[in-house]
N, C-alpha and C positions, 0 to 999 in steps of 0.2 A: 251853205252847209257849215255847221259849226265844227270846230276841231275835234270834239269828242266823237261826233258821228263819223267824221272822216277816218279817225283812228279805228273805230269799231268796224266800219266797212272795209277798211284796208285799201281803198282805191278812190281816187277823185277823177274828175273828167280828164285832167292832164295825164294821169297814170293810165287810164283806159286808152286814151289816144296813143300814148307811147307804146303800150302793149300791142295794139292792133297795127300800128305803123310798122313795128319791128316784125310782127308775124306776117303781114302781107308782103313786106319787102323780101323776107326769107322764102315765102311761098311762091313768089313771082318767078316765072321760068326764064325771064330775060330782063334786060334793062327796061325800066318803066319810067314814065314821066313822073317827076317828083311831086308836082302839084296834083296829079291824078292819084298818086299813091296816098298823099296826105288827105285828099278828099274822101277816098274810099275808107281810110282808117277812121276818119271823122264820122262817117255813116255808121260803121260798126260800133264805135265808141258811144255814139249818141243812142243807138237802139239797145245797147247793153245796159243803158241807164234809164230808159223810158219804159214804163209799164204798158201792158196791153190795155189797161184800164185807166190810163192817164186822162185827166180832164184839163190839164194845164198846157199840154203840148199835143200834137197829133200823135195818137197812141201807136205803140209798136204793133204791127199787124200780127194777128195770130196765125194767119194762113193766106194763101194766094187768093182764096175766095173773097177775102176782105178787099184786096186790091181790085179784083174784078168788079165787085159790087160798088165800090166807091169811085173808081177812076175810069172804068169802061162803061158801066151802066149809068153812072153819074156823069154823063157827057157834058153837062153844064160846066164842069171844071176844066174842059179841054183848052179853054182860052186863058186859064189862070197859070202863068209861068211858075210861080212858086209851088203851086199844088202839083204841077207836072213834075217838078223836081222831087217832091216828096214821093210821088207815085214811082218814079224811076228808082229812087233810093230803096223803096220797099220791095220792088221787084228784084233789085240787086241783093238785098238782104235775104229774101226768102228763096229765090231761085238759085242763089249762090251759096251763101253761108249755110242755109238750111236745105240745100238741094236734096240730100239723102232723105230727109223727112218729108219733103214735098213731092218727090218723084212718083210715089205710088198713086197719088190722087190727081196730079197735075202734069200737063205737058210743059216741061221745063223750057224747051226751045221756044214755044209760043210765048211764054212769059218773058223770056230773054229778049225776043224781038219787040215785044210790047214795052219793056223797060228801056231799051235803046231808043225807041220812038218817043217815050216820055221825056228822056233827057234831051233829045234833039228839039222837041217842042219847047221845053224850058229854055234852052239856049236861044232859040229864035225869038223868044219874048223877053230875054234878059237885056236890060239897058246898060249894064256895065260890061264893056268889051272883054276884060280879062275873065270875068265870071262866065260870059257867053262862050268864050273859047274853051274854058275848062269843062263846062257842061257838054259842049259839042264833042270834045275829046272823050269824055266818059261814055257818051252815047255811041261814038264810033268804035270805041274799044270795049263795049259792054261785055261781049262774050269772053274775051280774055280775062277781064276783071271778074266776071261771074265764076269762071273756072278757078281763078286764084282764091276767091272767097271760099269756094267749095274745098279746095286743097287745104287751106288754112283750117277750116272746120274739122276736116279729117285728121290733120296733124295734131290739133288740140285734143281731140278725143283719144288719140293714141298715146298722149303723155299722161302718165299716172298722177303726177304731182306738178301743178303749175305754180303754186305759191310756195315760196320758201318758208320753212318753219321759223317762227320767231323764237329767239332764245328764251328760255324760262327765266323769269326774274329772280 
């Protein structure tokens, strides 16, 4: 991204990652694993910057029906570790950060168990031991992370002004 666009948007990937890292750290109710915290922040930062209509990356899901259609009904993906990680991340995003918006139409606990399972399957197929341990940890702690995402979302909605005003030139 060129500098003029970065200036116009006011945030880059690092800025989004830092924003969500600090927010999740503050929203967490207890001491959390730093690697899991960074991973969760990266999920939110990534989807904050990917369109639901993206054709260059796996699109941000519009709702949990998307996850169901692509990762549950599309059972051919069950053996694909990276796709299971995407499925887990999307469950975390929608059942966590967007819990309040999804709750009226979807069983959040069912999708939470589905997301945890996606992460565990991704971990089982991961060839890098550190990444496998990270994905297993996120899967094992899916529910506390989901709740932390939901708390962060509510906290952000309660703040009237997130961005500091730039001084007039």
